[in-house]
C-alpha positions, 0 to 999 in steps of 0.5 A: 842048072849051070856047069861053070868051067873056069880057067884061071891063073894058079895065083887066083885059085884062092880068090876064086875059092872065096867067090864060090864060098860066098855065093854058096856053091856046094861043090868044087872040082880043081884041076892042074892044067897047062895050056895057052891062049891069045898070049901063045906063051913066051920066049925064055933064053937059057944058056945062050938058046932061045926057046918058047915056052908056050904051055903055061900052068893054068888051073880049071875049076869046075862046079854046077849050081843053080840057074840064079847063082851062076850069073852072081858068080860070074859076074863077080869072077869078071870084077874081081879075077880081072887083072887086064892082062892076057891069060886072065882065062875063060869061063865056059857055061854048060847047060846041066840037064840033070844030076843024082846024088847016088848015096841017096838017089836025089835028083836036081838041086836037092842032088847038088 
């Protein structure tokens, strides 16, 4: 099993949710976050004073899926969420050793 942690632009969330639904990801966790990467934010002029805005709004989407599904999700996200600009986001991939459904005690893929 793999845990996919995807950091994306807020405007791309609905597209990502559609991809996850089509790939039959069984669950998803979504968090609003702030951060910056290579773009380092931008400069803003406010009432004659220039200041840097370096924390940009992002969305973190996490899901745990089977190994073969993870590659399908990654390929589709890279193809469909990509705008070609800085700030498109990143996907972090983690190996998940096991999962347990608390309600039933099911383990592994059955717990997803």
